[in-house]
C-alpha beads as a LAMMPS data file, in Angstrom:
LAMMPS data file: protein, C-alpha beads

176 atoms
175 bonds

1 atom types
1 bond types

-500.0 500.0 xlo xhi
-500.0 500.0 ylo yhi
-500.0 500.0 zlo zhi

Masses

1 110.0

Atoms # bond

1 1 1 0.047 -0.117 -0.149
2 1 1 1.185 3.758 -1.071
3 1 1 2.395 5.020 1.964
4 1 1 0.704 8.355 1.023
5 1 1 -2.841 6.265 1.039
6 1 1 -2.269 4.845 3.987
7 1 1 -1.770 8.224 5.776
8 1 1 -4.476 9.695 4.266
9 1 1 -6.747 7.289 4.974
10 1 1 -5.922 7.348 8.775
11 1 1 -6.382 10.341 8.496
12 1 1 -9.953 9.983 7.677
13 1 1 -10.264 7.273 10.716
14 1 1 -9.986 3.996 8.619
15 1 1 -9.743 1.160 11.265
16 1 1 -8.710 -1.135 8.252
17 1 1 -5.904 2.183 7.987
18 1 1 -4.893 1.425 11.408
19 1 1 -4.753 -2.818 10.923
20 1 1 -2.286 -1.979 7.899
21 1 1 -0.054 0.290 9.777
22 1 1 0.349 -2.366 12.270
23 1 1 1.216 -4.927 9.419
24 1 1 3.295 -2.412 7.597
25 1 1 4.767 -0.634 10.172
26 1 1 4.764 -3.126 13.372
27 1 1 8.219 -4.210 12.976
28 1 1 9.529 -1.275 12.539
29 1 1 7.942 0.044 15.884
30 1 1 9.480 -3.179 17.521
31 1 1 13.029 -2.168 16.491
32 1 1 12.587 1.101 17.508
33 1 1 11.258 0.186 21.189
34 1 1 14.141 -3.083 21.662
35 1 1 16.629 0.065 20.405
36 1 1 15.942 1.988 23.227
37 1 1 14.783 -0.273 26.108
38 1 1 18.056 -1.793 28.008
39 1 1 17.062 -4.657 29.468
40 1 1 14.906 -7.852 29.872
41 1 1 12.803 -6.745 32.403
42 1 1 11.765 -3.970 29.892
43 1 1 11.358 -5.224 26.675
44 1 1 9.168 -7.766 28.427
45 1 1 6.815 -4.895 27.520
46 1 1 7.283 -4.062 23.796
47 1 1 3.983 -4.914 23.510
48 1 1 2.552 -2.670 25.428
49 1 1 4.583 0.178 24.156
50 1 1 3.604 -1.090 20.635
51 1 1 -0.372 -0.456 21.461
52 1 1 0.717 2.930 23.015
53 1 1 2.890 3.883 19.800
54 1 1 -0.351 2.990 17.785
55 1 1 -2.800 4.534 19.575
56 1 1 -1.183 7.798 19.705
57 1 1 -0.200 7.713 15.790
58 1 1 -4.134 7.206 15.451
59 1 1 -5.022 10.444 17.711
60 1 1 -1.974 12.110 15.741
61 1 1 -1.968 11.625 12.522
62 1 1 -3.369 14.822 12.178
63 1 1 0.062 16.470 13.143
64 1 1 2.118 15.184 10.341
65 1 1 3.396 17.263 7.790
66 1 1 5.279 15.708 5.207
67 1 1 7.289 19.082 4.427
68 1 1 8.820 18.693 8.434
69 1 1 10.148 14.843 7.491
70 1 1 9.335 11.527 5.945
71 1 1 6.532 9.355 7.738
72 1 1 9.066 6.850 8.885
73 1 1 10.886 9.901 10.954
74 1 1 7.856 10.971 12.336
75 1 1 6.567 8.007 13.646
76 1 1 9.756 6.500 15.065
77 1 1 10.166 9.682 16.749
78 1 1 6.553 8.783 18.427
79 1 1 7.893 5.624 19.266
80 1 1 10.896 7.231 20.866
81 1 1 9.441 9.293 23.003
82 1 1 6.773 6.389 24.280
83 1 1 9.172 4.198 24.958
84 1 1 10.900 6.998 27.228
85 1 1 7.177 7.796 28.889
86 1 1 6.786 4.482 29.007
87 1 1 10.389 4.134 31.031
88 1 1 9.859 6.841 33.443
89 1 1 6.591 5.100 34.604
90 1 1 8.426 1.739 34.967
91 1 1 11.463 3.857 37.101
92 1 1 8.543 5.148 39.349
93 1 1 6.601 1.734 39.736
94 1 1 9.769 0.019 40.809
95 1 1 10.898 3.012 42.890
96 1 1 8.067 2.446 44.941
97 1 1 8.686 -0.919 45.295
98 1 1 11.060 -1.446 48.707
99 1 1 12.552 -5.050 48.726
100 1 1 13.858 -4.029 52.441
101 1 1 11.495 -5.876 53.845
102 1 1 10.638 -8.443 52.112
103 1 1 11.820 -12.188 53.453
104 1 1 11.836 -14.679 50.744
105 1 1 11.865 -18.418 52.014
106 1 1 14.190 -20.461 50.639
107 1 1 14.628 -24.165 51.182
108 1 1 17.052 -25.866 53.811
109 1 1 20.208 -27.334 51.682
110 1 1 19.694 -31.124 52.073
111 1 1 23.465 -32.023 50.540
112 1 1 26.415 -29.922 49.790
113 1 1 26.912 -29.793 45.877
114 1 1 29.437 -32.053 44.275
115 1 1 31.313 -29.653 42.030
116 1 1 33.807 -31.664 40.901
117 1 1 31.233 -33.835 39.656
118 1 1 28.769 -31.278 38.109
119 1 1 31.366 -29.343 36.564
120 1 1 33.101 -33.190 35.188
121 1 1 32.503 -31.956 31.547
122 1 1 34.272 -28.873 31.374
123 1 1 37.387 -28.325 30.464
124 1 1 40.230 -27.819 33.437
125 1 1 40.590 -24.092 32.708
126 1 1 36.424 -23.960 33.013
127 1 1 36.525 -25.596 35.763
128 1 1 38.712 -23.791 37.720
129 1 1 36.791 -20.901 36.978
130 1 1 33.814 -22.028 37.842
131 1 1 35.285 -23.156 40.777
132 1 1 36.245 -20.209 41.550
133 1 1 33.111 -18.464 40.623
134 1 1 30.431 -20.319 42.048
135 1 1 32.110 -22.009 45.517
136 1 1 34.554 -19.614 46.298
137 1 1 32.657 -16.711 45.167
138 1 1 34.909 -14.818 43.486
139 1 1 34.379 -11.833 41.299
140 1 1 35.346 -12.084 37.746
141 1 1 37.799 -9.139 38.323
142 1 1 39.244 -11.325 41.127
143 1 1 39.561 -14.678 39.316
144 1 1 40.761 -12.713 36.002
145 1 1 43.887 -11.674 38.283
146 1 1 43.987 -15.141 40.040
147 1 1 44.347 -16.477 37.055
148 1 1 46.494 -14.458 34.931
149 1 1 44.024 -14.064 31.930
150 1 1 41.669 -11.366 30.857
151 1 1 38.481 -10.394 32.909
152 1 1 36.654 -10.989 29.537
153 1 1 37.959 -14.246 29.250
154 1 1 36.743 -15.137 32.755
155 1 1 33.749 -14.217 31.235
156 1 1 34.022 -16.079 28.392
157 1 1 34.830 -19.223 30.085
158 1 1 31.673 -18.623 32.324
159 1 1 29.078 -18.420 29.238
160 1 1 30.796 -21.060 27.682
161 1 1 30.406 -23.109 30.671
162 1 1 26.522 -22.757 31.177
163 1 1 26.384 -23.571 27.725
164 1 1 28.068 -26.800 27.826
165 1 1 26.263 -27.710 30.660
166 1 1 23.078 -26.682 29.746
167 1 1 23.477 -28.679 26.628
168 1 1 24.337 -31.662 29.035
169 1 1 21.687 -31.103 31.271
170 1 1 23.130 -30.719 34.213
171 1 1 22.184 -27.192 34.277
172 1 1 19.756 -27.767 37.277
173 1 1 18.841 -23.798 37.792
174 1 1 21.440 -23.684 40.253
175 1 1 23.445 -20.994 38.336
176 1 1 22.036 -17.620 36.316

Bonds

1 1 1 2
2 1 2 3
3 1 3 4
4 1 4 5
5 1 5 6
6 1 6 7
7 1 7 8
8 1 8 9
9 1 9 10
10 1 10 11
11 1 11 12
12 1 12 13
13 1 13 14
14 1 14 15
15 1 15 16
16 1 16 17
17 1 17 18
18 1 18 19
19 1 19 20
20 1 20 21
21 1 21 22
22 1 22 23
23 1 23 24
24 1 24 25
25 1 25 26
26 1 26 27
27 1 27 28
28 1 28 29
29 1 29 30
30 1 30 31
31 1 31 32
32 1 32 33
33 1 33 34
34 1 34 35
35 1 35 36
36 1 36 37
37 1 37 38
38 1 38 39
39 1 39 40
40 1 40 41
41 1 41 42
42 1 42 43
43 1 43 44
44 1 44 45
45 1 45 46
46 1 46 47
47 1 47 48
48 1 48 49
49 1 49 50
50 1 50 51
51 1 51 52
52 1 52 53
53 1 53 54
54 1 54 55
55 1 55 56
56 1 56 57
57 1 57 58
58 1 58 59
59 1 59 60
60 1 60 61
61 1 61 62
62 1 62 63
63 1 63 64
64 1 64 65
65 1 65 66
66 1 66 67
67 1 67 68
68 1 68 69
69 1 69 70
70 1 70 71
71 1 71 72
72 1 72 73
73 1 73 74
74 1 74 75
75 1 75 76
76 1 76 77
77 1 77 78
78 1 78 79
79 1 79 80
80 1 80 81
81 1 81 82
82 1 82 83
83 1 83 84
84 1 84 85
85 1 85 86
86 1 86 87
87 1 87 88
88 1 88 89
89 1 89 90
90 1 90 91
91 1 91 92
92 1 92 93
93 1 93 94
94 1 94 95
95 1 95 96
96 1 96 97
97 1 97 98
98 1 98 99
99 1 99 100
100 1 100 101
101 1 101 102
102 1 102 103
103 1 103 104
104 1 104 105
105 1 105 106
106 1 106 107
107 1 107 108
108 1 108 109
109 1 109 110
110 1 110 111
111 1 111 112
112 1 112 113
113 1 113 114
114 1 114 115
115 1 115 116
116 1 116 117
117 1 117 118
118 1 118 119
119 1 119 120
120 1 120 121
121 1 121 122
122 1 122 123
123 1 123 124
124 1 124 125
125 1 125 126
126 1 126 127
127 1 127 128
128 1 128 129
129 1 129 130
130 1 130 131
131 1 131 132
132 1 132 133
133 1 133 134
134 1 134 135
135 1 135 136
136 1 136 137
137 1 137 138
138 1 138 139
139 1 139 140
140 1 140 141
141 1 141 142
142 1 142 143
143 1 143 144
144 1 144 145
145 1 145 146
146 1 146 147
147 1 147 148
148 1 148 149
149 1 149 150
150 1 150 151
151 1 151 152
152 1 152 153
153 1 153 154
154 1 154 155
155 1 155 156
156 1 156 157
157 1 157 158
158 1 158 159
159 1 159 160
160 1 160 161
161 1 161 162
162 1 162 163
163 1 163 164
164 1 164 165
165 1 165 166
166 1 166 167
167 1 167 168
168 1 168 169
169 1 169 170
170 1 170 171
171 1 171 172
172 1 172 173
173 1 173 174
174 1 174 175
175 1 175 176
């Protein structure tokens, strides 16, 4: 569908044009939203933000001026601002929740983990990194110093090791 025709139909409040907008620009809108959201928690709200964007386009299509820029640029500005507004709302919501007094019961540890058995499928270096990180509670920076490797290398060993353990089914939610 021609962009000009779509804009004209949206201005006429044609609901079928709104459906066309969702089909034609939905992927683009989602990309802009995801680009502006920094973490997975906020990305869970992508659909809500997209719906707000479609509503804003529907309500404010009369403000679009082709002489000032392309429809896609106008649309991306709406999406960006809606995303920022939604983030502000989420930030205010999460600030209001105080977790200081929340007690989360944890099940008692019935047996000690056998780390040697658990990490047996990993390479020697990965085993050392995993032992230091999970058993001894070292930070990646400390592991890097102790093992004389770069911090990024420590993260790579942790990532690859987790992947190996997941593929083997050893990964029972012990390590996040």
